[in-house]
C-alpha positions in Angstrom: 145.4 108.6 -115.9 149.0 107.9 -117.0 149.3 111.0 -119.1 148.1 113.3 -116.3 150.2 111.6 -113.7 153.2 112.1 -116.0 152.5 115.8 -116.3 152.1 116.0 -112.5 155.5 114.3 -112.1 157.1 116.7 -114.6 155.7 119.8 -112.8 156.7 118.5 -109.4 160.2 117.6 -110.6 160.7 121.2 -111.9 159.5 122.5 -108.5 161.9 120.1 -106.8 164.8 121.5 -108.7 163.7 125.1 -107.8 163.4 124.2 -104.1 166.8 122.4 -104.1 168.4 125.5 -105.6 166.7 127.7 -103.0 167.9 125.5 -100.2 171.5 126.1 -101.2 171.4 129.8 -100.2 170.7 131.8 -97.0 167.9 134.2 -97.5 166.4 137.1 -95.6 163.2 136.7 -93.5 161.0 138.2 -96.2 162.6 136.0 -98.9 162.1 132.9 -96.8 158.5 133.8 -96.2 157.9 134.3 -99.9 159.6 131.0 -100.9 157.9 129.1 -98.1 154.5 130.4 -99.4 155.1 129.9 -103.1 156.3 126.2 -102.8 153.2 124.9 -100.9 150.9 126.9 -103.2 152.6 125.3 -106.2 152.1 121.8 -104.6 148.4 122.6 -104.1 148.0 123.8 -107.7 149.8 120.9 -109.2 147.9 118.3 -107.2 144.5 119.7 -107.5 144.8 120.5 -111.2 146.0 117.1 -112.4 143.7 115.4 -109.9 140.8 117.2 -111.5 141.9 116.2 -114.9 142.2 112.5 -113.9 138.7 112.5 -112.4 137.3 114.3 -115.4 138.7 111.7 -117.7 138.0 108.6 -115.5 135.3 109.1 -112.8 136.1 105.8 -111.1 139.6 107.1 -110.5 138.2 108.8 -107.4 138.5 105.5 -105.6 142.2 105.0 -106.5 145.2 105.7 -104.1 146.9 107.5 -107.0 144.3 110.2 -107.0 143.9 110.2 -103.2 147.7 110.7 -102.9 147.4 113.9 -104.9 144.7 115.0 -102.5 147.1 114.1 -99.6 149.8 116.3 -101.1 147.5 119.3 -101.5 146.1 119.0 -98.0 149.0 118.0 -95.8 152.0 119.2 -97.8 150.4 122.3 -99.3 147.6 123.8 -97.2 149.0 122.6 -93.8 152.5 124.3 -94.0 151.0 127.6 -95.1 150.0 128.0 -91.4 153.6 129.2 -90.9 153.1 132.1 -93.3 149.4 133.2 -93.1 148.2 132.3 -89.6 147.2 134.9 -87.0 149.7 136.2 -84.4 148.6 133.9 -81.6 149.2 130.9 -83.8 152.5 132.3 -84.9 153.6 132.6 -81.3 152.7 129.0 -80.7 154.6 127.5 -83.7 157.6 129.8 -83.6 158.6 129.1 -80.0 159.0 126.1 -77.7 159.9 122.4 -78.4 158.0 122.3 -81.7 159.6 125.4 -83.2 161.6 125.3 -86.4 163.6 127.9 -88.4 162.6 129.3 -91.8 165.5 127.4 -93.3 164.2 124.1 -91.8 160.8 124.8 -93.1 162.2 125.2 -96.6 164.1 121.9 -96.1 160.7 120.2 -95.4 159.4 121.5 -98.7 162.4 119.9 -100.5 161.7 116.7 -98.6 158.1 116.6 -99.6 158.9 117.5 -103.2 161.4 114.8 -103.5 159.2 112.2 -101.7 156.1 113.1 -103.7 158.0 113.0 -107.0 159.4 109.6 -106.1 155.9 108.2 -105.3 154.6 109.5 -108.6 157.6 108.0 -110.4 157.0 104.6 -108.8 153.3 104.7 -109.6 154.0 105.6 -113.3 156.6 102.8 -113.5 154.0 100.3 -112.7 151.1 101.8 -114.6 153.1 102.3 -117.8 155.0 99.0 -117.9 152.8 96.3 -116.1 149.2 97.5 -115.8 146.7 96.3 -118.3 145.2 98.7 -120.6 141.6 99.9 -120.2 139.3 97.3 -121.8 137.4 98.5 -124.9 134.2 96.9 -123.7 133.2 96.8 -120.0 132.2 93.3 -119.0 128.4 92.9 -118.8 126.6 92.4 -115.6 128.0 92.6 -112.0 128.5 89.3 -110.1 126.3 90.7 -107.4 124.0 93.7 -107.5 124.9 97.1 -105.9 122.2 96.6 -103.3 123.5 93.1 -102.4 127.1 94.5 -102.1 125.7 97.3 -99.9 124.1 94.8 -97.6 127.3 92.7 -97.5 129.0 95.7 -96.0 126.2 97.4 -94.0 125.1 94.3 -92.0 128.4 92.9 -90.8 129.8 96.5 -90.4 126.8 97.5 -88.3 127.1 94.4 -86.2 130.8 95.0 -85.5 130.4 98.8 -85.0 127.2 98.8 -82.9 127.6 95.4 -81.3 131.3 95.6 -80.3 133.1 98.9 -80.9 130.5 101.5 -79.9 129.4 99.6 -76.7 133.1 99.5 -75.6 133.8 103.1 -76.6 130.7 104.6 -75.1 130.9 102.5 -71.9 127.7 100.6 -72.6 129.4 97.3 -72.1 132.3 96.4 -69.7 135.6 97.8 -71.0 137.8 95.4 -73.0 140.5 95.7 -75.6 138.9 95.6 -79.1 141.1 93.5 -81.5 142.7 95.5 -84.2 141.1 93.5 -87.0 137.6 94.3 -85.7 138.5 98.0 -85.7 139.6 97.6 -89.3 136.3 95.9 -90.2 134.1 98.5 -88.5 134.5 100.9 -91.5 132.6 98.4 -93.6 129.4 100.2 -92.6 130.8 103.4 -94.2 131.4 101.6 -97.5 127.9 100.3 -97.3 126.6 103.9 -97.0 128.8 104.8 -100.1 126.9 102.3 -102.1 123.5 103.4 -100.7 124.4 106.9 -101.8 125.2 105.5 -105.3 121.7 103.9 -105.4 120.1 107.0 -103.9 121.2 109.3 -106.7 120.6 106.6 -109.4 117.1 105.7 -108.3 115.9 108.5 -106.1 112.6 108.2 -104.3 112.5 105.3 -101.8 116.2 104.6 -102.1 117.0 108.2 -101.2 114.6 108.1 -98.2 116.2 104.9 -96.9 119.6 106.4 -97.2 118.8 109.5 -95.1 116.8 107.5 -92.5 119.8 105.2 -91.9 122.7 107.7 -92.4 121.6 110.6 -90.1 121.6 108.5 -86.9 124.8 106.8 -88.0 126.6 110.1 -88.5 125.4 111.3 -85.2 127.2 108.4 -83.5 130.3 109.4 -85.5 129.9 112.9 -84.1 129.6 111.4 -80.6 133.0 109.8 -81.0 134.5 113.3 -81.2 137.1 112.2 -83.7 137.7 114.2 -86.8 138.8 111.2 -88.8 135.5 109.4 -88.2 133.6 112.5 -89.3 135.6 112.9 -92.4 135.6 109.3 -93.6 131.9 108.9 -92.7 131.0 111.9 -94.9 133.5 111.5 -97.7 132.6 107.9 -98.7 128.9 108.8 -99.4 130.1 111.8 -101.4 132.3 109.6 -103.5 129.5 107.0 -103.9 127.0 109.7 -105.0 129.5 111.0 -107.5 129.8 107.5 -109.0 126.1 107.5 -109.5 125.5 110.9 -111.0 129.0 111.9 -112.4 128.3 115.5 -111.2 131.8 116.8 -110.7 130.7 120.3 -109.7 128.4 118.9 -107.0 131.1 116.6 -105.6 133.6 119.6 -105.4 131.0 121.6 -103.6 130.4 118.8 -101.1 134.1 118.3 -100.5 134.5 122.1 -99.9 131.6 121.8 -97.3 133.5 118.8 -95.8 136.6 121.0 -95.5 134.6 123.6 -93.6 133.3 120.8 -91.3 136.9 119.7 -90.7 138.1 123.1 -89.8 135.1 123.8 -87.6 135.2 120.4 -85.9 138.7 120.8 -84.5 137.8 123.3 -81.7 134.6 121.4 -81.0 136.4 118.1 -80.7 139.0 119.8 -78.4 136.2 121.2 -76.3 134.4 117.9 -76.1 137.5 116.0 -75.1 138.2 118.5 -72.4 134.7 118.1 -71.1 135.0 114.3 -71.1 138.3 114.5 -69.3 136.7 116.6 -66.6 133.8 114.2 -66.3 135.7 110.8 -66.4 139.4 111.6 -66.2 140.0 110.5 -69.8 139.5 112.2 -73.1 137.6 109.1 -74.4 136.1 107.9 -71.1 132.6 109.5 -71.2 129.5 107.3 -71.3 126.9 107.4 -74.1 124.5 109.7 -72.1 127.4 112.0 -71.2 128.5 112.3 -74.8 124.9 113.0 -75.9 124.7 115.7 -73.2 127.9 117.3 -74.4 126.9 117.1 -78.1 123.4 118.5 -77.5 124.8 121.3 -75.3 127.1 122.3 -78.2 124.5 122.0 -81.0 121.6 123.8 -79.2 123.8 126.2 -77.3 122.7 125.2 -73.8 126.4 125.1 -72.6 128.6 126.8 -75.2 127.5 127.5 -78.7 129.4 126.3 -81.8 130.1 129.9 -82.7 131.6 130.6 -79.3 133.7 127.5 -79.3 135.1 128.2 -82.8 135.7 131.9 -81.9 137.7 130.8 -78.8 140.0 128.8 -81.0 142.6 131.6 -81.4 145.4 129.2 -82.1 143.7 128.0 -85.3 144.1 124.4 -84.2 142.2 122.9 -87.2 144.8 124.4 -89.5 147.7 123.4 -87.3 146.6 119.8 -87.4 147.1 119.8 -91.2 150.8 120.7 -90.8 153.5 118.1 -90.2 156.3 120.5 -91.0 157.6 120.6 -87.4 157.6 116.8 -87.1 159.5 116.5 -90.4 162.0 119.2 -89.6 162.8 117.7 -86.2 163.3 114.2 -87.7 165.6 115.7 -90.4 167.5 117.6 -87.7 168.0 114.4 -85.7 169.5 112.6 -88.7 171.8 115.6 -89.6 173.1 115.9 -86.1 173.1 112.3 -84.7 173.0 110.1 -87.7 170.3 107.5 -88.7 167.8 105.9 -86.5 166.4 102.3 -86.8 162.6 102.7 -86.9 162.3 100.4 -89.9 164.5 97.5 -88.7 161.6 95.4 -87.4 159.7 95.5 -90.6 159.6 91.6 -90.8 157.5 91.5 -87.6 154.5 93.2 -89.3 154.0 90.2 -91.6 153.6 87.7 -88.8 149.9 87.4 -87.6 149.3 88.0 -83.9 147.5 84.6 -83.6 150.7 82.9 -84.7 152.9 85.1 -82.5 150.7 86.2 -79.4 153.7 88.1 -77.9 154.2 90.1 -81.0 155.3 93.6 -79.9 153.2 96.7 -80.5 154.7 99.5 -82.6 153.0 102.4 -80.7 156.4 103.0 -79.2 157.4 104.8 -82.4 155.0 107.6 -81.7 155.8 107.9 -78.0 159.5 107.7 -78.5 159.3 110.5 -81.1 157.3 112.6 -78.7 160.1 112.2 -76.2 162.7 113.2 -78.9 160.7 116.4 -79.5 159.7 117.4 -76.0 162.1 115.5 -73.7 159.1 114.2 -71.8 157.7 110.7 -71.4 154.0 110.6 -72.4 151.4 108.4 -73.9 151.0 111.0 -76.7 151.7 109.5 -80.1 153.0 111.6 -83.0 154.0 110.7 -86.5 157.0 111.9 -88.5 155.5 111.2 -92.0 156.7 108.5 -94.4 159.2 110.9 -96.1 160.8 112.1 -92.8 161.0 108.6 -91.5 162.7 107.4 -94.7 165.2 110.3 -94.4 165.8 109.7 -90.7 166.8 106.1 -91.5 168.6 106.3 -94.8 168.9 109.9 -95.9 168.0 111.1 -99.3 168.5 107.7 -101.0 165.9 106.3 -98.5 163.4 109.0 -99.4 163.7 108.2 -103.1 163.8 104.4 -102.8 161.0 104.0 -100.3 158.9 106.6 -102.1 159.2 104.6 -105.4 158.3 101.4 -103.6 155.1 103.1 -102.2 154.4 104.5 -105.6 154.6 101.0 -107.2 152.0 99.8 -104.7 149.8 102.7 -105.5 150.1 101.9 -109.2 149.2 98.3 -108.5 146.3 99.1 -106.2 145.0 101.8 -108.6 145.0 99.6 -111.6 143.3 96.8 -109.7 140.7 99.2 -108.3 139.8 100.5 -111.8 139.5 96.9 -113.1 137.0 96.0 -110.3 135.0 99.2 -110.5 134.6 99.1 -114.2 133.1 95.7 -113.8 131.0 96.9 -110.8 132.7 94.3 -108.6 131.9 96.5 -105.5 132.6 93.5 -103.2 136.3 94.5 -103.4 135.7 97.9 -102.0 137.2 97.1 -98.5 140.6 96.4 -100.1 140.2 99.5 -102.3 139.2 101.6 -99.3 142.3 100.4 -97.4 144.6 101.5 -100.2 142.9 104.9 -100.3 143.4 105.2 -96.5 147.1 104.5 -96.9 147.4 107.2 -99.6 145.3 109.8 -97.6 146.1 109.3 -93.9 148.7 106.7 -93.2 151.5 108.5 -95.0 151.5 110.9 -92.1 152.7 108.1 -89.8 155.7 105.7 -90.0 157.1 103.5 -92.8 156.7 100.5 -90.5 153.1 101.0 -89.6 151.7 103.4 -92.2 152.9 101.4 -95.2 154.3 97.9 -94.5 152.0 97.3 -91.6 149.0 97.9 -93.9 150.0 95.4 -96.6 148.9 92.2 -94.7 145.4 93.7 -94.3 145.2 94.8 -97.9 146.1 91.5 -99.4 144.1 89.6 -96.8 141.0 91.5 -97.9 141.8 90.7 -101.6 142.3 87.1 -100.8 139.2 86.7 -98.7 136.9 88.3 -101.3 138.5 86.2 -104.1 138.0 83.0 -102.1 134.4 83.9 -101.3 133.6 84.8 -104.9 135.0 81.5 -106.1 132.9 79.6 -103.5 129.8 81.6 -104.6 130.4 80.9 -108.2 130.8 77.1 -107.6 127.6 77.0 -105.5 125.7 78.9 -108.2 126.8 76.4 -110.9 125.8 73.5 -108.7 122.4 75.1 -108.0 121.7 75.7 -111.7 118.3 74.2 -112.9 118.5 70.7 -114.2 117.0 71.9 -117.5 119.9 74.3 -118.0 122.5 71.5 -117.8 123.6 69.5 -120.9 121.2 66.6 -121.5 123.6 63.8 -121.4 121.8 61.4 -119.1 118.8 60.7 -121.3 119.0 58.3 -124.3 116.6 57.5 -127.1 115.0 54.1 -126.4 114.8 53.4 -130.1 118.5 53.5 -130.4 119.2 51.0 -127.6 120.0 47.4 -128.4 
């Protein structure tokens, strides 16, 4: 992994120098379009090529934030910004005018921001892996502490109880409305980790295990569809794909599945938009429909009794699925705010995220970051929440030194979490998957948010998961030793009568 990450850093550093040079000049419209196309394509190529090499060398690396970060760069810093160059005229009209519009020069500046920030994260990751991380053991420790099936049940049972006993009844209006605590929302994804391990068993054992997987997974995924959230659809499908790859090491099959998942993502955007509009018309809220109303909307779309999937996708002339992958406007506006008005202070309250809410019940919420930024962009008050991305937030607070320093700090954490994940997975200690999954989520999604919430705010949950599992494993080990058969213990209580006085 270290060698391929080093090569990725070298390639990205060369690209950064090129972009910095390009930013020092004023170009024609055609030249800007060419440069603004070449740079994201290079980021895509660098990330995917070296990510492929890492997974090819170490299959378990697919669970590491170091690898997921490369996927993040390819998706959100490469494919997303290309919407400014290759989208259709209607989409171009939407992104080139209005409050969210940016110039070609500002778009190029965001490419420099992403190149510098991504290089800094890779540098921090390599600093940890090359100086502190333990080398790969020559012999994998024999025997997992608990079986894969036991680990799957440890996640499926509590995850299902939380999701289908608390979260879904509240979301679908089955139970009286109440505010679901944040920690329960975090734990609801345990069921998806359980399905990842079931997929692992399904490809390893086939037959009955595969049948059980599909019997349980299909209705579960239908409830994910009924949430009408793209993130739920993506995570719910991606984890079983990763689990299956762990079981069969079929890289080609995994790539094909991920390409299918990409198609699902692009197609789901207009469907989700349509469903939310229908729910808003029914209940006055984009998330307020009941279970039966959601089923009616979903079946109407699937079976074409209202609007067919093909019609809904065809009506999406603004290519909204592609637009959702681009944070270039958010980044450019944050950079513009720093350049014109100086630094902001969105990171100043970082100490507050480390104080648990049960200790400080009046602890403030940080959702104001997204709503305040929406006001900066549009000049309107709204409950709409938008992110600036980690790199843009760092720049908005501390300029280029902040982008480099905070990027390196995030990279050090990715190196630590990646090394730990490989140690656990090589030993088949799948009980640590919740912490591993949280670090992957930081690398893949949370980097599009804010430094305060997307990085520092996730640290207490990550280390709490690690600590909780470690304590439980120690208790289990102690109980197992105490429950060992009497015959297996040293025979120190019996004496030979002939040797007694």
